[in-house]
N, C-alpha and C positions, 0 to 999 in steps of 0.2 A: 930351281933353275935347271938342274940336270934331270933329265928324265930317262927312263929305261927305253932303249930303242925298240921299236916294234919290228919284230922279225916276221916277215910274210913269206911263207914257203910257197913255191909254185907247184909243189907236189903234195899229195895227200898220203897219209898213213892209213892203210886198210888192215884191220886185224880180224882174222877169222875167229869167231867165238865158238868154242867147243866145250867139252866136259871139264877141262882144266882151267877154263877162263870164264865160266858162266856164273860166277858168284858176284855179289854186289861189290865186295872189296876189290876183286880183280878188275872188274869193269871200271871202277873209279880210278884205280891205279893206272890202267891203260889210258884212260881219258886224260888224266893229269900229266902223263908223260908223253902226250903227243898224238894219241889216236884221233883220227878225224872221222873214220867210218867203221862201224861194227858190221862185219859180214857174217851172215848166217847161211850155212850150206844146208839147203832143204833136203838134200839126199841123205843126210845123216840126222839122227835124232827124231823127235816127234814134235807135233804141234804145240804140246804143252810146254816143252822145254824151250822152244823158240819164242813162245809168248812170254815166258818168264824173262828172257833176255831183252825182248822188246820193251817190256814194262820197266826193267831196270835202266835201260838207256833213256827212256822217257823221263823216269824219275831223276836221273842225273841231269838231263837237259833242263828240267824244271828248277833244279836247285842251283845250277851253275850260272854265274853272271857273265863269264867271259868266254865260255866254250860251248859249242853245240856239236853233238855227235850225230852223224847221219846213220841210217840203217840201210844196209844192202842185203836183199834176199837173192841168193843164188839158187834158182829153181832147178828142179830135176829135169834132166834132158830126156827127151823121148826118142828112143831109137826104134827103128822098124824091127 
C-alpha cells in the first residue's frame, strides 16, 4: 500500500572522471550515489584511459535496471 516516493531532481549531477575516480568500483559508487553524467576532460589523459572509462560506464548502464549514466566529452579548446 505504501510506496517509496519517487524523487525527481530538476538538476543533474555531473562528475568529472579523472585518475582518482576511473576505477570500476569508484564509477559504480558515484553512479549509485547520484551521478547522472560522467564528464571526461579530453585535455588531460590519453585516448586509452578515456576509452576505459567509457567502457566502464557502458558496462554499468547495461547492468543497471533503474539508472542510466550519460557520458560528456569536454574537448580540447583550440586557441590561435
